[in-house]
C-alpha positions in Angstrom: 0.0 0.1 0.0 1.2 3.7 -0.9 0.4 6.8 0.4 1.0 9.8 -1.7 0.6 13.1 0.0 0.8 15.6 -2.7 1.1 19.0 -0.9 -0.2 22.1 -2.1 -0.4 24.7 0.4 1.5 24.7 4.2 0.7 26.9 6.8 2.1 27.7 10.1 -0.5 28.3 12.9 0.3 29.0 16.9 3.3 28.3 18.5 3.3 27.4 22.2 6.1 26.5 24.5 6.4 25.1 27.9 9.9 24.2 29.4 11.8 22.3 26.7 8.8 21.5 24.6 7.7 23.7 21.4 4.1 22.9 20.0 3.8 24.4 16.5 0.2 23.9 14.7 1.3 23.0 11.2 -1.7 22.9 8.4 -1.3 21.0 5.3 -3.3 21.1 2.4 -2.8 18.4 -0.2 -4.4 16.0 -2.4 -3.3 12.6 -0.8 -4.5 9.2 -1.8 -4.1 5.7 -0.8 -3.1 3.0 -3.5 -2.9 -0.6 -3.3 -0.8 -2.5 -5.6 2.4 -1.6 -7.5 4.4 1.3 -6.5 2.8 4.4 -8.5 5.0 6.7 -10.6 7.2 9.1 -8.9 5.4 12.4 -8.3 7.2 15.6 -7.5 6.7 19.1 -7.2 8.3 22.2 -5.4 7.5 22.5 -1.7 4.7 25.3 -1.5 5.7 28.4 0.1 5.1 28.7 4.0 2.1 30.7 4.9 0.3 31.7 8.1 -3.1 30.3 9.2 -5.2 27.8 11.0 -7.2 24.9 10.4 -9.5 22.3 11.9 -6.7 19.6 11.8 -8.7 17.0 10.3 -7.3 15.3 7.1 -9.7 14.1 4.0 -8.0 11.2 2.3 -8.8 9.6 -1.0 -8.3 5.7 -0.5 -8.4 3.4 -3.7 -8.6 0.0 -3.5 -8.9 -2.9 -6.3 -11.6 -5.5 -5.9 -10.5 -8.6 -8.1 -13.1 -9.9 -10.5 -12.6 -13.7 -9.4 -13.5 -13.1 -5.9 -16.9 -11.1 -7.2 -17.4 -14.2 -9.4 -17.4 -16.6 -6.6 -19.8 -14.3 -4.7 -22.2 -14.4 -7.5 -22.0 -18.3 -7.8 -22.6 -18.6 -4.1 -25.7 -16.3 -4.3 -27.0 -17.3 -7.9 -25.6 -21.0 -8.8 -28.5 -23.5 -9.4 -30.9 -20.5 -9.2 -33.8 -21.5 -11.7 -35.5 -18.9 -13.9 -39.1 -19.6 -15.4 -41.0 -17.6 -18.2 -43.7 -18.3 -20.8 -43.4 -22.0 -19.8 -39.7 -22.5 -20.2 -37.0 -22.9 -17.7 -33.2 -22.1 -17.3 -31.0 -23.2 -14.5 -28.0 -20.9 -13.7 -25.0 -23.2 -13.6 -22.1 -21.0 -13.2 -21.4 -17.2 -13.4 -18.2 -15.1 -14.3 -17.4 -11.6 -14.3 -15.2 -9.8 -16.7 -13.8 -6.2 -17.4 -14.3 -5.3 -21.2 -13.3 -1.6 -21.0 -15.3 1.6 -21.2 -16.1 1.3 -17.7 -18.3 -1.6 -18.4 -18.3 -5.3 -17.3 -19.7 -8.4 -18.9 -21.3 -11.2 -16.8 -21.1 -14.8 -18.5 -23.9 -17.2 -17.4 -23.5 -20.9 -18.1 -27.2 -22.3 -18.2 -28.9 -25.4 -19.0 -32.8 -26.4 -19.5 -34.8 -25.1 -22.5 -31.5 -23.4 -23.4 -28.1 -24.8 -22.8 -25.0 -22.8 -23.3 -23.0 -19.7 -22.5 -24.8 -16.3 -22.3 -23.3 -12.9 -21.8 -24.6 -9.7 -20.4 -23.0 -6.3 -20.3 -23.8 -3.4 -18.3 -22.0 -0.3 -16.0 -21.5 -1.1 -12.4 -22.9 1.1 -9.6 -22.5 1.4 -5.9 -25.4 1.1 -3.5 -24.6 2.8 -0.4 -27.6 1.5 1.5 -26.3 -2.2 1.2 -22.8 -1.6 0.8 -22.9 -3.6 -2.7 -22.0 -3.2 -6.2 -24.8 -4.0 -8.8 -25.6 -3.3 -12.4 -28.8 -1.7 -12.9 -28.7 -1.6 -16.7 -27.7 -5.2 -17.3 -28.7 -6.4 -20.8 -27.9 -9.2 -23.1 -25.0 -8.6 -25.5 -26.0 -8.1 -29.3 -24.2 -11.6 -29.9 -26.4 -13.3 -27.4 -29.8 -11.5 -28.1 -29.4 -12.7 -31.7 -28.8 -16.4 -30.3 -31.8 -16.3 -28.3 -34.3 -14.9 -30.8 -34.4 -18.7 -31.8 -33.4 -20.2 -28.8 -35.8 -19.1 -26.1 -38.8 -16.7 -25.5 -38.7 -13.1 -25.3 -40.7 -13.6 -21.9 -38.0 -15.8 -20.6 -35.0 -13.4 -21.9 -36.6 -10.7 -20.0 -37.2 -12.4 -16.8 -33.5 -13.6 -16.9 -32.3 -10.1 -17.1 -34.7 -8.9 -14.5 -33.4 -11.6 -12.0 -29.8 -10.8 -12.6 -30.4 -7.0 -12.4 -31.9 -7.5 -9.0 -29.6 -10.2 -7.7 -26.2 -10.0 -9.2 -24.7 -8.0 -6.4 -21.5 -8.4 -4.4 -20.2 -6.5 -1.4 -16.9 -4.0 -1.7 -17.0 -2.3 1.4 -14.8 -4.7 3.3 -12.1 -3.7 0.6 -12.0 -0.4 1.9 -12.3 -1.4 5.6 -9.1 -3.2 5.0 -7.6 -0.2 3.3 -8.7 2.0 6.4 -7.2 -0.5 8.7 -3.7 0.0 6.6 -4.1 3.7 6.7 -4.4 3.7 10.5 -1.3 1.7 10.7 0.3 4.1 8.4 -0.7 7.0 10.8 0.6 5.5 14.1 4.3 4.5 13.7 7.8 6.0 14.4 9.4 7.7 11.0 12.8 8.2 12.3 14.8 8.5 15.7 12.9 10.8 17.9 10.2 11.4 15.2 6.7 9.7 15.8 3.5 10.0 13.9 0.0 9.4 15.6 -3.2 9.4 14.6 -6.9 8.3 14.1 -9.0 7.5 11.4 -12.8 8.3 11.1 -15.5 7.6 8.9 -14.6 6.2 5.4 -17.1 6.7 2.7 -17.3 4.9 -0.8 -17.8 7.5 -3.3 -17.6 5.6 -6.5 -16.8 2.4 -8.2 -15.4 2.2 -11.7 -15.2 -0.9 -13.7 -11.4 -1.4 -15.0 -10.2 -4.3 -17.4 -8.5 -6.1 -14.2 -10.8 -5.3 -11.5 -13.1 -2.8 -9.8 -11.6 0.2 -8.7 -13.2 1.3 -5.4 -12.8 5.0 -4.5 -13.7 6.1 -0.9 -13.2 9.2 1.1 -11.5 8.9 4.7 -11.3 11.5 7.5 -8.4 11.3 9.6 -6.2 13.4 12.2 -2.5 13.1 12.6 0.1 14.5 14.9 3.8 14.8 14.2 6.0 14.6 17.5 9.7 15.6 17.1 12.0 14.6 20.2 15.6 15.7 20.0 16.1 15.7 23.8 19.1 14.2 25.2 
């Protein structure tokens, strides 16, 4: 996990002292983000000029985590594997389901069925996040053009519409656990010794998922997390 700070502005607040201890309120305005995976490309900029001001001491950090499609596919199979769909006197059984990223912010759901129609069907759509349930779903899921052409002669329109409706309603999988894991790593990163005599301590507040984007390799989950941090420098002998 990588934390990018990306500072924009630095301000010096009140300076207080007692004995051999000096406290300085330092306010940093930045565009930070937490990334999971390979080390991101180096990002460098000149340190902003020191200004004066005050802030509320709270950090707002963008957390980005990736949910892999194989994990989401396993969840779908647990939920929908073996489910039967009926329409106009015809019946299909969902044998297995797989999710793929197809680019353009869209995913494909491959469904192996048997019954009055046997084979592999594919539906496509754009995933969305449901904050009420903490799950990702695909409200516009519909058969791909190739699959629609196949179904013209293979099954009734009523059965097709019923299958689409079932998958739109029940093809869901949770992603909030991914962000919870990232928030725990952020908490670890805010509570550690940076160097001899230099300690960082902080807390992480509410983490809220703000969007989910479909990439070819997985779902990119973006969340906003509030945090506080204190940097202590002790150079005493």
